[in-house]
Residue frames as a rotation matrix with the C-alpha (Angstrom) as fourth column:
MET 1
0.975 -0.221 0.009 55.11
0.017 0.115 0.993 83.56
-0.221 -0.968 0.116 94.73
ASP 2
0.293 -0.914 0.279 58.36
0.938 0.331 0.100 83.05
-0.184 0.233 0.955 92.83
GLY 3
0.391 -0.062 0.918 58.21
0.531 -0.800 -0.280 86.67
0.752 0.597 -0.280 91.78
ILE 4
0.861 -0.013 0.508 58.62
-0.366 -0.711 0.601 88.17
0.354 -0.703 -0.617 95.24
PHE 5
0.755 -0.628 0.189 61.34
0.204 0.499 0.842 85.70
-0.623 -0.597 0.506 96.30
TYR 6
0.275 -0.633 0.724 63.22
0.947 0.045 -0.319 86.40
0.170 0.773 0.611 93.05
ARG 7
0.507 -0.052 0.860 63.06
0.133 -0.982 -0.137 90.16
0.851 0.184 -0.491 93.73
ILE 8
0.930 -0.208 0.303 64.15
-0.343 -0.196 0.919 89.77
-0.132 -0.958 -0.254 97.35
ASP 9
0.572 -0.751 0.330 67.04
0.592 0.656 0.468 87.55
-0.568 -0.072 0.820 96.26
HIS 10
0.267 -0.449 0.853 68.05
0.823 -0.355 -0.444 89.93
0.502 0.820 0.275 93.51
ALA 11
0.735 0.061 0.676 67.90
-0.180 -0.943 0.281 92.92
0.654 -0.328 -0.682 95.88
ALA 12
0.871 -0.455 0.184 70.04
-0.085 0.229 0.970 91.11
-0.484 -0.861 0.160 98.47
ARG 13
0.332 -0.779 0.532 72.62
0.877 0.463 0.130 90.16
-0.348 0.423 0.837 95.87
ALA 14
0.380 -0.163 0.911 72.65
0.584 -0.721 -0.372 93.68
0.717 0.673 -0.179 94.40
SER 15
0.846 -0.028 0.532 73.33
-0.363 -0.761 0.538 95.16
0.389 -0.648 -0.654 97.83
LEU 16
0.801 -0.550 -0.237 76.28
0.599 0.734 0.320 92.85
-0.001 -0.398 0.917 98.47
PRO 17
0.002 -0.893 0.449 79.00
0.667 -0.334 -0.666 95.36
0.745 0.301 0.595 97.45
VAL 18
-0.007 0.048 0.999 77.82
-0.415 -0.909 0.041 98.12
0.910 -0.414 0.027 99.79
ILE 19
0.870 0.404 0.283 76.94
-0.417 0.296 0.859 95.81
0.263 -0.865 0.426 102.68
SER 20
0.677 -0.671 -0.301 80.22
0.676 0.729 -0.104 93.91
0.290 -0.133 0.948 102.46
CYS 21
-0.252 -0.765 0.592 82.21
0.376 -0.642 -0.668 97.17
0.892 0.054 0.450 102.64
PHE 22
0.270 0.475 0.838 80.04
-0.606 -0.592 0.531 98.44
0.748 -0.651 0.128 105.49
ILE 23
0.988 0.122 -0.095 80.53
-0.017 0.698 0.716 95.23
0.154 -0.706 0.692 107.54
LEU 24
0.346 -0.933 -0.102 84.25
0.813 0.352 -0.463 95.19
0.468 0.078 0.880 106.85
ILE 25
-0.213 -0.370 0.904 84.62
-0.098 -0.913 -0.396 98.79
0.972 -0.173 0.159 108.02
LEU 26
0.611 0.509 0.606 82.76
-0.655 -0.105 0.749 97.89
0.445 -0.854 0.269 111.22
LEU 27
0.907 -0.323 -0.270 84.98
0.395 0.874 0.281 94.82
0.146 -0.362 0.921 111.76
THR 28
0.105 -0.923 0.371 88.06
0.416 -0.298 -0.859 97.02
0.903 0.245 0.352 111.32
PHE 29
-0.261 -0.185 0.947 87.22
-0.548 -0.780 -0.303 98.89
0.795 -0.598 0.102 114.52
ALA 30
0.880 0.410 -0.240 86.47
-0.080 0.626 0.776 95.87
0.468 -0.664 0.583 116.67
PRO 31
0.501 -0.747 0.437 89.13
-0.812 -0.231 0.535 95.23
-0.299 -0.623 -0.723 119.37
TRP 32
0.936 -0.295 -0.193 91.75
0.142 0.816 -0.561 93.13
0.323 0.497 0.805 117.60
PRO 33
0.360 -0.912 -0.194 95.44
0.576 0.053 0.816 92.45
-0.734 -0.406 0.544 118.32
PRO 34
0.172 -0.318 -0.933 97.65
-0.349 -0.905 0.244 94.99
-0.921 0.283 -0.266 116.54
LEU 35
-0.841 -0.537 0.064 98.74
-0.142 0.334 0.932 92.73
-0.521 0.775 -0.357 113.66
ILE 36
-0.437 0.763 0.477 95.22
0.871 0.491 0.013 91.73
-0.225 0.421 -0.879 112.81
LYS 37
0.423 0.592 -0.686 94.09
0.429 -0.798 -0.423 95.34
-0.798 -0.116 -0.591 113.09
SER 38
-0.313 -0.622 -0.718 96.76
-0.470 -0.555 0.686 96.42
-0.825 0.552 -0.119 110.59
PHE 39
-0.921 0.019 0.390 95.63
0.290 0.702 0.651 93.64
-0.261 0.712 -0.652 108.31
LEU 40
-0.104 0.991 0.085 91.97
0.937 0.126 -0.325 94.61
-0.333 0.046 -0.942 108.62
GLN 41
0.203 0.135 -0.970 92.63
0.061 -0.990 -0.125 98.32
-0.977 -0.034 -0.209 108.06
ALA 42
-0.763 -0.553 -0.334 93.96
-0.308 -0.142 0.941 97.48
-0.568 0.821 -0.062 104.62
LEU 43
-0.717 0.437 0.543 90.83
0.583 0.803 0.123 95.66
-0.382 0.404 -0.831 103.51
PRO 44
0.256 0.906 -0.336 88.13
0.394 -0.415 -0.820 98.37
-0.883 0.077 -0.463 103.04
LEU 45
0.077 -0.281 -0.957 90.12
-0.702 -0.696 0.148 100.06
-0.708 0.660 -0.251 100.27
VAL 46
-0.909 -0.410 0.073 90.82
-0.271 0.714 0.646 96.70
-0.317 0.567 -0.760 98.60
LEU 47
-0.435 0.836 0.336 87.17
0.695 0.548 -0.465 95.78
-0.573 0.031 -0.819 98.71
LEU 48
0.357 0.510 -0.783 86.14
-0.055 -0.825 -0.562 99.22
-0.932 0.244 -0.266 97.39
CYS 49
-0.391 -0.603 -0.695 88.61
-0.758 -0.216 0.615 98.86
-0.521 0.768 -0.373 94.47
PHE 50
-0.914 0.073 0.399 87.28
0.208 0.929 0.306 95.39
-0.349 0.363 -0.864 93.65
TRP 51
-0.069 0.993 0.098 83.65
0.712 0.118 -0.692 96.47
-0.699 0.022 -0.715 93.58
VAL 52
0.297 0.143 -0.944 84.35
-0.370 -0.894 -0.251 99.64
-0.880 0.424 -0.213 91.57
MET 53
-0.607 -0.627 -0.489 86.26
-0.702 0.134 0.700 97.59
-0.373 0.768 -0.521 89.04
HIS 54
-0.968 0.171 0.186 83.99
0.207 0.958 0.197 94.57
-0.145 0.229 -0.963 89.03
ARG 55
-0.188 0.978 0.094 80.47
0.968 0.169 0.187 95.99
0.167 0.126 -0.978 89.59
PRO 56
-0.965 -0.251 -0.083 80.46
0.262 -0.948 -0.183 99.76
-0.033 -0.198 0.980 89.21
ASP 57
-0.414 0.893 0.178 76.73
-0.124 -0.249 0.961 99.61
0.902 0.375 0.214 88.48
LEU 58
0.420 0.595 -0.686 76.09
0.550 0.434 0.713 98.33
0.722 -0.677 -0.145 92.01
PHE 59
0.134 -0.509 -0.850 78.72
0.923 -0.248 0.294 100.36
-0.361 -0.824 0.437 93.84
LYS 60
0.661 0.227 0.716 78.03
0.563 -0.780 -0.272 104.02
0.497 0.583 -0.643 92.99
THR 61
-0.257 -0.842 0.473 80.41
0.329 -0.537 -0.777 106.87
0.908 -0.044 0.416 93.70
HIS 62
0.157 0.352 0.923 78.35
-0.649 -0.668 0.365 108.24
0.745 -0.656 0.123 96.52
TRP 63
0.954 0.150 -0.259 78.83
0.059 0.756 0.652 104.94
0.294 -0.637 0.713 98.43
SER 64
0.114 -0.983 -0.141 82.62
0.762 0.177 -0.623 105.42
0.638 -0.037 0.769 98.30
PHE 65
-0.393 -0.209 0.896 82.20
-0.178 -0.938 -0.297 108.88
0.902 -0.276 0.331 99.84
LEU 66
0.476 0.709 0.520 79.71
-0.665 -0.096 0.740 107.82
0.575 -0.699 0.426 102.48
LEU 67
0.867 -0.209 -0.452 81.69
0.366 0.883 0.295 104.71
0.337 -0.421 0.842 103.51
GLY 68
-0.206 -0.957 0.204 84.82
0.584 -0.287 -0.759 106.88
0.785 -0.037 0.618 103.74
LEU 69
-0.151 0.235 0.960 82.96
-0.568 -0.815 0.111 109.26
0.809 -0.529 0.257 106.07
LEU 70
0.875 0.483 -0.015 81.87
-0.294 0.556 0.777 106.33
0.384 -0.676 0.629 108.22
TYR 71
0.424 -0.810 -0.404 85.48
0.724 0.572 -0.387 105.15
0.544 -0.128 0.829 108.39
ASP 72
-0.415 -0.616 0.670 86.65
0.142 -0.771 -0.621 108.59
0.899 -0.162 0.407 109.40
MET 73
0.268 0.613 0.743 83.98
-0.706 -0.400 0.584 108.93
0.655 -0.681 0.326 112.11
LEU 74
0.956 0.126 -0.264 84.77
0.044 0.831 0.555 105.50
0.289 -0.542 0.789 113.56
ALA 75
0.189 -0.975 -0.120 88.55
0.790 0.223 -0.571 106.13
0.583 0.013 0.812 113.43
GLY 76
0.682 0.104 -0.724 88.17
0.605 -0.636 0.478 109.49
-0.411 -0.764 -0.497 115.15
GLN 77
-0.457 -0.886 0.074 90.27
0.750 -0.339 0.568 111.18
-0.479 0.315 0.819 112.54
VAL 78
-0.711 0.180 -0.680 89.73
-0.332 -0.938 0.099 114.28
-0.620 0.296 0.727 110.40
ILE 79
0.155 0.869 0.470 86.32
0.280 0.418 -0.864 113.91
-0.948 0.265 -0.179 108.79
GLY 80
0.865 0.249 -0.435 86.68
-0.342 -0.342 -0.875 113.62
-0.367 0.906 -0.211 105.04
LEU 81
-0.070 -0.989 -0.131 90.24
-0.867 -0.004 0.498 112.26
-0.493 0.149 -0.857 104.89
THR 82
-0.695 -0.105 0.711 89.31
0.090 0.969 0.231 108.64
-0.713 0.225 -0.664 104.10
ALA 83
0.416 0.900 0.129 86.28
0.344 -0.025 -0.939 109.86
-0.842 0.435 -0.320 102.24
LEU 84
0.528 -0.323 -0.785 88.56
-0.727 -0.650 -0.221 111.84
-0.439 0.688 -0.578 99.92
SER 85
-0.566 -0.818 0.105 90.89
-0.663 0.527 0.531 108.84
-0.489 0.231 -0.841 99.51
PHE 86
-0.385 0.516 0.765 88.00
0.404 0.840 -0.363 106.49
-0.830 0.169 -0.531 98.70
LEU 87
0.660 0.663 -0.353 86.53
0.039 -0.500 -0.865 109.06
-0.750 0.557 -0.356 96.31
VAL 88
0.123 -0.723 -0.680 89.82
-0.909 -0.357 0.216 109.50
-0.398 0.591 -0.701 94.47
ALA 89
-0.778 -0.376 0.503 90.22
-0.197 0.907 0.372 105.72
-0.596 0.191 -0.780 94.12
ASP 90
0.046 0.904 0.425 86.60
0.459 0.359 -0.813 105.47
-0.887 0.232 -0.398 92.86
VAL 91
0.700 0.266 -0.663 87.04
-0.314 -0.720 -0.620 108.25
-0.642 0.642 -0.420 90.28
VAL 92
-0.274 -0.879 -0.391 90.39
-0.870 0.053 0.491 107.00
-0.410 0.475 -0.779 89.00
LEU 93
-0.759 -0.044 0.649 89.12
0.067 0.987 0.145 103.44
-0.647 0.154 -0.747 88.59
ARG 94
0.302 0.932 0.202 85.87
0.421 0.059 -0.905 104.56
-0.855 0.358 -0.375 86.92
SER 95
0.446 -0.186 -0.875 87.81
-0.658 -0.732 -0.180 106.75
-0.607 0.656 -0.449 84.52
GLN 96
-0.625 -0.718 -0.306 89.62
-0.765 0.485 0.423 103.56
-0.156 0.498 -0.853 83.34
ARG 97
0.081 0.765 0.638 86.39
-0.521 0.579 -0.627 101.52
-0.849 -0.282 0.446 83.08
GLY 98
0.766 0.195 -0.612 86.89
-0.642 0.265 -0.720 100.73
0.022 0.944 0.328 79.40
PHE 99
-0.211 -0.939 -0.272 90.27
-0.830 0.320 -0.457 99.24
0.516 0.129 -0.847 80.22
PHE 100
-0.623 -0.059 0.780 88.88
-0.669 0.557 -0.492 96.97
-0.405 -0.829 -0.386 82.94
ARG 101
0.464 0.883 -0.072 86.33
-0.783 0.371 -0.499 95.36
-0.414 0.288 0.864 80.68
ASN 102
0.962 -0.130 -0.240 88.92
-0.068 0.737 -0.672 93.39
0.264 0.663 0.700 78.73
TYR 103
0.132 -0.968 0.215 92.02
-0.853 -0.222 -0.473 93.01
0.505 -0.121 -0.855 80.76
SER 104
-0.025 -0.244 -0.969 93.76
0.206 0.948 -0.244 90.12
0.978 -0.206 0.027 82.44
PHE 105
0.826 0.364 -0.430 93.64
0.448 0.037 0.893 89.56
0.341 -0.931 -0.133 86.13
LEU 106
0.004 -0.923 -0.384 97.28
0.982 -0.069 0.176 90.51
-0.189 -0.378 0.906 86.47
ALA 107
-0.614 -0.183 0.767 96.73
0.475 -0.863 0.174 93.82
0.630 0.471 0.617 84.72
GLY 108
0.408 0.851 0.330 93.79
0.083 -0.395 0.915 94.51
0.909 -0.346 -0.232 87.00
TRP 109
0.665 -0.266 -0.698 95.85
0.747 0.261 0.612 93.67
0.020 -0.928 0.372 90.05
MET 110
-0.436 -0.898 0.067 98.58
0.900 -0.437 -0.005 96.04
0.033 0.058 0.998 88.93
ALA 111
-0.344 0.396 0.851 96.14
0.232 -0.843 0.485 98.81
0.910 0.364 0.198 88.24
ALA 112
0.735 0.664 -0.138 94.51
0.221 -0.043 0.974 98.35
0.641 -0.746 -0.178 91.61
SER 113
0.325 -0.712 -0.623 97.92
0.944 0.200 0.263 98.26
-0.062 -0.673 0.737 93.26
PHE 114
-0.638 -0.566 0.522 98.90
0.640 -0.767 -0.050 101.63
0.428 0.302 0.852 91.78
VAL 115
0.034 0.747 0.664 95.60
-0.055 -0.662 0.747 103.18
0.998 -0.062 0.018 92.84
ILE 116
0.786 0.250 -0.565 95.83
0.478 0.334 0.813 101.68
0.392 -0.909 0.143 96.33
ALA 117
-0.134 -0.911 -0.389 99.41
0.990 -0.139 -0.016 102.95
-0.040 -0.387 0.921 96.78
GLY 118
-0.651 -0.139 0.747 98.59
0.373 -0.915 0.155 106.42
0.661 0.380 0.647 95.49
VAL 119
0.284 0.885 0.368 95.42
-0.079 -0.361 0.929 106.79
0.956 -0.293 -0.033 97.51
SER 120
0.663 -0.075 -0.745 97.02
0.697 0.426 0.577 105.44
0.274 -0.902 0.335 100.68
LEU 121
-0.463 -0.882 -0.093 99.62
0.870 -0.431 -0.240 108.20
0.171 -0.192 0.966 100.50
ILE 122
-0.032 0.501 0.865 96.96
0.252 -0.833 0.493 110.94
0.967 0.233 -0.099 100.60
PRO 123
0.913 0.394 -0.103 96.37
0.189 -0.186 0.964 110.80
0.361 -0.900 -0.245 104.41
TRP 124
0.329 -0.870 -0.367 100.11
0.898 0.168 0.407 110.56
-0.293 -0.463 0.837 105.01
ALA 125
-0.472 -0.500 0.726 100.82
0.747 -0.664 0.029 113.58
0.468 0.556 0.687 102.79
MET 126
0.288 0.650 0.703 98.09
0.107 -0.752 0.651 115.62
0.952 -0.113 -0.286 104.43
ALA 127
0.919 0.003 -0.394 99.25
0.391 0.110 0.914 114.73
0.046 -0.994 0.100 107.92
SER 128
-0.047 -0.998 -0.037 102.82
0.983 -0.052 0.173 115.60
-0.175 -0.028 0.984 106.99
THR 129
-0.334 -0.009 0.943 101.71
0.518 -0.837 0.176 118.91
0.787 0.547 0.284 105.49
PHE 130
0.590 0.695 0.411 99.60
0.032 -0.529 0.848 119.91
0.807 -0.488 -0.334 108.48
SER 131
0.845 -0.326 -0.424 102.19
0.499 0.195 0.844 118.89
-0.193 -0.925 0.328 111.07
GLY 132
0.830 -0.538 -0.150 105.00
-0.558 -0.802 -0.213 120.67
-0.006 0.261 -0.965 109.17
GLU 133
-0.288 -0.920 0.266 107.26
-0.855 0.372 0.362 117.60
-0.432 -0.123 -0.893 109.25
LEU 134
-0.232 0.159 -0.960 107.46
-0.676 0.683 0.277 114.32
0.699 0.713 -0.051 107.41
ARG 135
0.410 0.466 0.784 105.52
-0.875 0.445 0.192 111.69
-0.259 -0.765 0.590 109.26
GLU 136
-0.552 -0.613 0.566 106.71
-0.464 0.789 0.403 108.12
-0.693 -0.040 -0.720 109.53
LEU 137
-0.148 0.431 -0.890 105.90
-0.984 0.029 0.177 106.30
0.102 0.902 0.420 106.35
SER 138
-0.919 -0.361 -0.158 106.25
-0.356 0.933 -0.057 102.68
0.168 0.004 -0.986 107.59
PRO 139
-0.503 0.799 0.329 102.62
0.020 0.391 -0.920 102.25
-0.864 -0.457 -0.213 108.82
THR 140
0.381 0.646 -0.662 101.36
-0.669 -0.302 -0.679 103.46
-0.639 0.701 0.317 105.47
GLY 141
-0.318 -0.584 -0.746 103.85
-0.924 0.366 0.108 101.20
0.210 0.724 -0.657 103.68
ILE 142
-0.942 0.021 0.335 102.67
-0.117 0.915 -0.387 98.22
-0.314 -0.404 -0.859 105.66
ARG 143
-0.022 1.000 -0.019 99.06
-0.146 -0.022 -0.989 99.04
-0.989 -0.019 0.146 104.85
ILE 144
0.251 0.059 -0.966 99.94
-0.936 -0.242 -0.257 99.36
-0.249 0.969 -0.006 101.17
ALA 145
-0.729 -0.609 -0.312 101.81
-0.661 0.745 0.089 96.05
0.178 0.271 -0.946 101.19
PHE 146
-0.708 0.541 0.454 98.91
0.063 0.689 -0.722 94.27
-0.703 -0.483 -0.522 102.90
SER 147
0.255 0.864 -0.434 96.45
-0.409 -0.311 -0.858 95.76
-0.876 0.397 0.274 100.42
VAL 148
0.033 -0.318 -0.948 98.45
-0.999 -0.023 -0.027 94.87
-0.013 0.948 -0.318 97.36
LEU 149
-0.889 -0.441 -0.122 99.07
-0.436 0.898 -0.065 91.31
0.138 -0.005 -0.990 98.57
LEU 150
-0.628 0.715 0.307 95.46
0.116 0.476 -0.872 90.78
-0.769 -0.512 -0.382 99.63
PHE 151
-0.204 0.602 -0.772 93.86
-0.817 -0.539 -0.204 92.11
-0.539 0.590 0.602 96.46
PRO 152
-0.531 0.024 -0.847 94.21
-0.676 0.591 0.441 88.91
0.511 0.806 -0.298 94.43
VAL 153
-0.960 0.196 -0.200 92.90
0.277 0.770 -0.574 86.80
0.041 -0.607 -0.794 97.35
ILE 154
-0.474 0.816 -0.330 89.86
-0.009 -0.379 -0.925 89.00
-0.880 -0.436 0.187 97.85
ALA 155
-0.203 0.373 -0.905 89.19
-0.917 -0.397 0.042 89.53
-0.344 0.839 0.423 94.12
GLY 156
-0.770 -0.138 -0.622 89.54
-0.418 0.846 0.330 85.85
0.481 0.514 -0.710 93.35
THR 157
-0.880 0.456 -0.132 87.23
0.405 0.574 -0.712 84.87
-0.249 -0.680 -0.689 96.17
LEU 158
-0.305 0.796 -0.522 84.62
-0.187 -0.588 -0.787 87.50
-0.934 -0.143 0.328 95.37
GLN 159
-0.482 0.115 -0.869 84.69
-0.876 -0.062 0.478 86.64
0.001 0.991 0.131 91.64
ARG 160
-0.873 0.109 -0.476 83.78
0.016 0.981 0.195 83.08
0.488 0.162 -0.858 92.48
LEU 161
-0.685 0.607 -0.403 81.13
0.620 0.195 -0.760 84.08
-0.382 -0.771 -0.510 95.01
SER 162
-0.666 0.419 -0.617 79.59
-0.422 -0.894 -0.152 86.96
-0.615 0.159 0.772 93.03
PRO 163
-0.364 0.586 0.724 76.33
0.518 0.773 -0.365 85.60
-0.774 0.242 -0.585 91.71
LEU 164
0.661 0.645 -0.383 75.43
0.065 -0.557 -0.828 88.48
-0.748 0.522 -0.410 89.42
PRO 165
0.652 -0.432 0.624 76.88
0.732 0.142 -0.666 89.06
0.199 0.891 0.409 85.95
ARG 166
0.189 -0.705 -0.684 80.13
0.603 -0.466 0.647 90.90
-0.775 -0.534 0.337 86.09
GLU 167
0.992 0.116 -0.052 81.34
0.043 -0.692 -0.721 93.92
-0.119 0.713 -0.691 84.17
GLY 168
0.460 -0.883 -0.093 85.05
-0.856 -0.469 0.220 93.99
-0.238 -0.021 -0.971 84.94
PHE 169
-0.538 -0.730 -0.420 87.57
-0.796 0.604 -0.031 91.16
0.276 0.318 -0.907 85.00
């Protein structure tokens, strides 16, 4: 009897990265006041970066792409734009996997901040290119600032809550 409960518990814990991102994306599109909505829109990328750095074995690359597609569909924007951004973040962070095994929290935060900033500029750059004029950068800047400031809070909380052995910081 312990065997089946152990397997169910392990499966539930192993699915935490994908399920947490999925739920957060759904919460992002609930009717919120504008400030809370801006705050919530920053979180899926932060959570994705955390899981790719912390548990890449549980958060595979295809999940980054599929969750990005879900975000695009719910947002009603060009399909593939967020998927591309999430995929780029995933690939960049995975390429530095050896670095993340033995780094300080501050170094991980800085690395995630650079990735978040770079990836957040992809939709802005594409929108500016397709419209033929530079789009306003302040909404993207606010989202980057929220993401960078929230990363240590989210990462610290999830590190303490994550019951499975960790690979990253």
